C-alpha positions in Angstrom: 45.5 108.1 252.3 48.1 107.6 255.0 48.3 105.2 257.9 48.3 106.6 261.4 51.2 104.4 262.5 54.3 102.8 260.9 53.7 99.4 259.3 54.7 96.3 261.2 58.4 95.4 260.9 58.9 92.2 259.0 61.7 91.2 261.3 60.6 89.3 264.4 64.0 88.9 266.0 67.7 89.4 265.2 70.3 87.3 266.9 73.7 88.3 265.5 73.8 87.0 261.9 70.5 85.1 262.4 67.4 87.0 261.3 63.9 85.6 262.2 61.0 87.0 260.2 57.4 87.2 261.2 56.5 85.4 258.0 58.4 82.3 259.1 56.9 82.5 262.6 53.4 82.7 261.2 53.9 79.8 258.8 55.4 77.7 261.6 52.4 78.4 263.9 50.0 77.4 261.1 52.0 74.2 260.4 52.1 73.2 264.0 48.4 73.7 264.6 47.6 71.8 261.3 49.8 68.8 262.3 48.3 68.8 265.8 44.7 68.8 264.4 45.5 66.1 261.8 47.2 63.7 264.2 44.3 64.1 266.7 41.7 63.4 264.1 43.7 60.5 262.7 43.7 58.9 266.2 40.0 59.5 266.5 39.1 57.7 263.2 41.5 54.9 263.7 44.1 55.9 261.0 46.8 56.5 263.6 49.0 59.6 264.2 52.1 57.7 263.0 50.5 57.5 259.5 50.1 61.3 259.5 53.7 61.9 260.8 55.2 59.5 258.2 53.2 61.3 255.4 54.3 64.7 256.6 58.0 63.7 256.4 57.6 63.2 252.7 54.9 65.7 251.9 56.4 68.9 253.3 59.7 69.0 251.4 58.0 67.8 248.2 55.3 70.4 248.6 57.9 73.2 249.0 59.8 72.0 245.9 56.7 71.7 243.8 55.5 75.1 245.0 58.8 76.6 243.8 58.8 74.7 240.5 55.2 75.8 239.8 56.2 79.5 240.4 59.4 79.3 238.2 57.5 77.7 235.3 55.1 80.6 235.1 57.7 83.2 235.8 60.4 81.6 233.6 61.4 84.8 231.8 62.5 86.2 235.2 65.0 83.3 235.6 65.9 82.3 232.0 68.9 84.6 231.7 70.0 84.6 235.3 72.2 82.2 237.3 70.6 78.7 237.7 70.8 78.8 241.5 68.2 81.6 241.5 65.6 79.1 240.4 66.0 77.3 243.8 66.4 80.4 245.9 63.1 79.9 247.9 64.4 82.3 250.6 64.2 85.2 248.1 60.4 84.6 247.7 58.4 83.0 245.0 56.3 80.0 245.8 52.7 79.2 244.8 50.1 77.4 247.0 48.6 75.6 244.0 52.0 74.0 243.3 52.3 73.0 247.0 48.8 71.4 246.9 49.6 69.5 243.6 52.8 68.2 245.2 51.0 67.2 248.3 48.3 65.3 246.4 50.8 63.4 244.3 52.8 62.5 247.4 49.6 61.3 249.1 48.7 59.1 246.0 52.1 57.4 246.1 52.2 57.2 250.0 48.8 55.5 250.2 49.7 53.0 247.5 52.8 52.0 249.3 51.1 51.9 252.7 48.1 50.2 251.2 45.6 52.6 252.8 42.7 54.5 251.2 43.8 57.8 249.5 40.4 59.3 250.3 40.7 58.3 254.0 44.0 60.1 254.4 42.9 63.1 252.3 39.7 63.6 254.3 41.6 63.6 257.6 44.2 66.2 256.3 41.8 68.6 254.5 40.6 70.7 257.5 44.2 70.9 258.8 45.4 72.0 255.3 42.9 74.9 255.0 43.6 76.0 258.6 47.3 76.3 257.7 46.4 78.3 254.6 44.1 80.6 256.6 46.9 81.3 259.2 49.6 81.5 256.6 48.0 84.4 254.7 48.8 86.6 257.6 52.5 86.2 256.7 51.6 87.9 253.4 50.0 90.6 255.4 53.2 91.4 257.4 55.2 91.3 254.2 52.8 93.7 252.5 52.4 91.2 249.6 49.7 89.3 247.8 47.4 92.4 248.0 44.9 93.7 245.6 44.8 96.9 243.6 44.4 100.5 245.0 41.0 101.3 246.6 39.0 104.5 246.2 38.6 107.3 248.8 35.0 106.1 249.4 36.1 102.5 249.9 38.9 103.7 252.2 36.4 105.5 254.5 34.2 102.4 254.5 37.1 100.2 255.4 38.2 102.6 258.1 34.9 102.0 259.9 35.2 98.3 260.1 38.9 97.3 259.9 41.3 97.7 262.9 44.0 100.3 262.5 46.9 97.8 262.3 45.4 96.3 259.1 44.7 99.7 257.7 48.3 100.9 258.4 49.8 97.7 256.9 47.7 98.0 253.7 48.8 101.6 253.0 51.9 101.4 250.9 53.6 104.6 249.6 50.6 106.6 250.6 48.1 104.3 248.7 45.8 101.8 250.4 45.4 98.5 248.6 42.7 95.8 248.9 43.6 93.5 251.8 43.1 90.3 249.7 45.1 88.4 252.2 42.3 89.1 254.7 39.6 88.2 252.2 41.2 84.8 251.6 42.0 84.2 255.3 38.4 84.8 256.3 37.2 82.6 253.5 39.6 79.8 254.5 38.5 80.0 258.1 34.9 79.7 257.0 35.8 76.6 255.0 37.7 75.2 258.0 34.7 75.5 260.4 32.4 74.3 257.6 34.5 71.1 257.1 34.5 70.4 260.9 30.7 70.5 260.8 30.5 68.6 257.5 32.6 65.6 258.8 30.3 65.3 261.8 27.5 64.1 259.6 29.7 61.2 258.5 29.6 61.9 254.7 30.9 59.5 252.1 34.6 59.0 252.1 36.4 61.5 249.9 33.7 64.2 250.2 35.5 66.2 252.9 38.6 66.6 250.8 36.6 67.3 247.6 34.5 69.9 249.5 37.7 71.6 250.6 39.1 71.6 247.0 35.9 73.0 245.5 35.1 75.6 248.1 38.7 76.9 248.3 38.8 77.1 244.5 35.6 79.1 244.4 37.0 81.7 246.8 40.4 81.8 245.2 38.9 82.4 241.7 37.2 85.6 242.8 40.0 86.8 245.1 42.6 86.2 242.4 40.9 88.7 240.2 41.7 91.4 242.7 45.3 90.6 243.1 48.2 92.5 241.5 50.9 89.8 241.7 49.1 87.0 239.8 51.0 84.4 237.6 49.7 84.3 234.0 49.3 81.5 231.6 48.8 83.5 228.4 48.1 87.2 228.1 45.7 88.2 230.8 44.6 84.7 231.7 45.5 84.2 235.3 47.0 80.8 236.2 45.3 80.5 239.6 41.9 81.2 238.1 42.4 78.5 235.4 43.5 76.0 238.0 40.5 76.9 240.2 38.0 76.4 237.4 39.6 73.0 236.5 39.5 72.0 240.2 35.9 73.0 240.6 34.8 71.0 237.6 36.9 67.9 238.5 35.8 68.1 242.1 32.1 68.2 241.3 32.4 65.3 238.9 34.3 63.2 241.5 31.7 64.1 244.1 28.9 62.9 241.9 30.8 59.7 241.1 31.4 59.0 244.8 27.8 59.6 245.7 26.7 57.1 243.1 29.4 54.4 243.5 30.8 54.5 247.0 29.3 53.0 250.2 32.3 53.9 252.4 31.7 56.6 255.0 34.1 59.0 256.7 34.1 57.2 260.0 34.2 53.7 258.6 37.2 51.7 259.8 38.5 49.2 257.1 38.1 45.6 258.2 41.4 43.9 259.0 42.4 41.1 256.7 41.6 37.7 258.1 44.5 35.3 258.5 44.5 32.4 256.0 42.9 29.2 257.5 44.9 26.0 257.4 44.1 23.9 254.3 42.0 20.7 254.6 45.0 18.6 253.6 46.9 19.7 256.6 43.9 19.1 258.8 43.6 15.5 257.7 47.2 14.7 258.4 47.9 13.0 261.7 51.2 13.0 263.5 52.9 9.7 263.3 53.6 8.0 266.6 57.2 7.2 267.4 57.8 3.4 267.8 
């Protein structure tokens, strides 16, 4: 199996000592579109785009740090005997989306407590933007020829060749072997979730359901796709970390959905009532101003 053309160069642009990679460009595009979508929706539902921007200031760096910590924990043997600075060398690769999501959720919990707003309200607004960013970001893995699956058979190659464009076929052929384009499987799945969430929120579901629907559906797809990948992180033996996290997320998400259905009356489009100002006490009302003599 050989590609008809050379694979895409990872480098987008070189300006002297500065090298700009396609991966960074693609991630940036996904992030910009995600922020734009989230701020527009926040304005529409009365949350305010300032709230989203304030949250992003904290969430982005914390998500990157937690994504790296998550990766290092499950690949600790790789860093145990090396220099400590290698553990923070994000530019050398090695971050995990589940770590980023965990960091983002923890940030949202603290942020909403401080701002005294509903966690579910913020999470629902951000969920479609988050999955859109993930869908676009997977194409960065495509350019880097990473996060792919195992080798495919000759029969599967012929089948892929009928339906996939040449640029994908060429990029997935590495050292003469074509690998499963798992980046594509996940990207397509994430785009389906994105459009599904846009439709779902239009029916004004109970608050929290949009975010939980994102978490559950993403985890279902990730569980199956992770089984095809060759670069998985492992908990113990052949037990893949992402699959364990996906199962736990599905179970927890379904339980929380059932809980919200039974106990919550708040809807996605509901705007919290503003707190009324305290009325003057009766004692103050009864007092009359003394006339000057």
